[in-house]
C-alpha positions as a printed Julia matrix, in Angstrom:
154×3 Matrix{Float64}:
 -36.08  25.07   83.03
 -32.85  24.5    84.84
 -30.17  22.18   83.66
 -28.92  19.92   86.52
 -25.49  19.53   84.94
 -25.12  23.28   84.85
 -25.71  23.63   88.61
 -22.72  24.89   90.54
 -21.65  22.37   93.18
 -18.63  22.94   95.41
 -15.73  20.53   94.91
 -14.75  19.02   98.24
 -11.58  17.21   97.21
  -9.37  19.7    95.43
  -5.65  18.88   95.01
  -4.77  21.24   97.86
  -7.09  19.4   100.25
  -5.71  16.01   99.19
  -2.14  17.18   99.82
  -3.1   18.65  103.2
  -4.8   15.42  104.32
  -1.85  13.29  103.19
   0.66  15.54  104.99
  -1.45  15.45  108.16
  -1.58  11.64  107.95
   2.2   11.37  107.52
   2.82  13.83  110.37
   0.49  11.83  112.62
   2.31   8.6   111.83
   5.71  10.16  112.52
   4.48  11.82  115.71
   3.15   8.51  117.05
   6.4    6.61  116.55
   8.7    5.97  119.48
  11.84   8.17  119.51
  14.03   5.07  119.89
  12.64   3.7   116.64
  13.9    6.7   114.68
  17.52   6.5   113.48
  19.93   9.26  114.44
  20.49   9.93  110.76
  18.76   8.6   107.67
  22.0    7.01  106.48
  22.44   5.22  109.79
  20.57   1.98  109.28
  22.75  -0.32  111.36
  21.69  -0.78  115.0
  25.3   -1.57  115.9
  27.01   0.92  118.18
  30.23   2.65  117.25
  31.81   3.36  113.93
  32.09   0.85  111.12
  34.01   0.74  107.87
  37.29   2.07  106.55
  38.4    5.61  107.31
  41.1    7.57  105.48
  42.97  10.6   106.75
  46.25  12.35  106.02
  49.15  13.06  108.31
  52.71  14.25  108.27
  55.41  11.57  108.09
  58.58  13.65  107.89
  59.43  17.32  107.55
  58.53  17.4   103.86
  56.43  14.27  103.33
  52.85  13.38  104.06
  51.02  10.1   104.11
  47.58   8.65  103.64
  46.52   6.64  106.69
  43.79   4.03  106.38
  41.97   2.65  109.42
  39.75  -0.43  109.18
  37.56  -0.54  112.28
  36.02  -3.96  111.58
  39.34  -5.76  110.98
  41.36  -3.77  113.53
  44.12  -2.73  111.13
  45.9    0.48  110.22
  48.2    1.08  107.28
  49.91   4.03  105.66
  50.82   5.03  102.11
  53.34   7.62  100.97
  53.48   9.31   97.57
  56.95   8.43   96.34
  58.8    9.8    93.31
  59.94   6.77   91.27
  61.77   7.71   88.06
  59.97  11.04   87.8
  56.56   9.42   88.29
  54.66   9.84   91.54
  53.39   6.52   92.92
  51.75   5.32   96.09
  53.95   3.15   98.24
  52.81   1.18  101.28
  55.19   2.13  104.08
  53.6    0.57  107.18
  50.72  -1.63  108.22
  49.72  -3.61  111.27
  46.9   -5.0   113.34
  46.09  -3.13  116.56
  43.61  -5.66  117.94
  45.88  -6.81  120.77
  47.62  -3.49  121.45
  45.07  -2.52  124.07
  46.17  -5.44  126.26
  49.72  -4.08  126.63
  50.53  -2.21  129.81
  53.9   -0.84  128.8
  55.67  -1.09  125.45
  58.35   1.18  124.03
  57.2    4.12  126.16
  59.19   6.99  127.58
  59.19   7.61  131.3
  57.18   7.81  133.43
  55.96   4.26  132.75
  52.69   3.04  134.2
  54.35   1.65  137.37
  55.92   5.03  138.15
  52.57   6.73  137.55
  50.93   4.25  139.98
  53.49   5.17  142.64
  52.97   8.9   142.07
  49.2    8.49  142.35
  49.59   6.47  145.57
  51.83   9.19  147.07
  49.35  11.88  146.05
  46.46   9.92  147.6
  48.35   9.5   150.84
  49.18  13.21  150.99
  45.59  14.17  150.19
  44.17  11.68  152.7
  46.56  12.97  155.39
  45.58  16.56  154.69
  41.86  15.75  154.64
  42.27  13.72  157.83
  43.89  16.63  159.66
  41.24  19.05  158.33
  38.47  16.65  159.37
  40.02  16.14  162.81
  40.02  19.88  163.34
  36.35  20.02  162.3
  35.45  16.84  164.27
  34.49  14.79  161.16
  35.49  11.41  159.73
  38.09  11.53  156.88
  36.66  11.08  153.38
  37.47   7.98  151.3
  39.54   8.37  148.13
  37.35   8.83  145.08
  39.93   7.65  142.53
  39.63   4.2   140.93
  41.17   1.25  142.72
  44.45  -0.21  141.51
  44.47  -3.82  140.28
């Protein structure tokens, strides 16, 4: 007499098979997603373009002193701290801070020469010389002179 509980039956769903099926399912789901739907990095959850937040970096202020610069992208501000020796104790001291939101609208402020007007004149002279040279080369070859490929001046 044979015992039915003692019969050897193959196990179809071993832990290795379950893991393989789950991994295949996950891979299929990831493969089917659109590339635009995947973030560039897992930490990048914001769909906004560009950088966000506050950034800190160091830089030299004088020959023997360094500062900690802070840049707030969202508020459009920059400020700088210096480690100062006050009574034998080193302390952070705010030495400068400002908003740079409107700086990009300036054409010329506290700049050494050449200023932007002088640069415009130099570019115009260079364009004229290049156009004259291309015109003479084109005339020799029997072609029309080429148009300037530089951006137009306002």
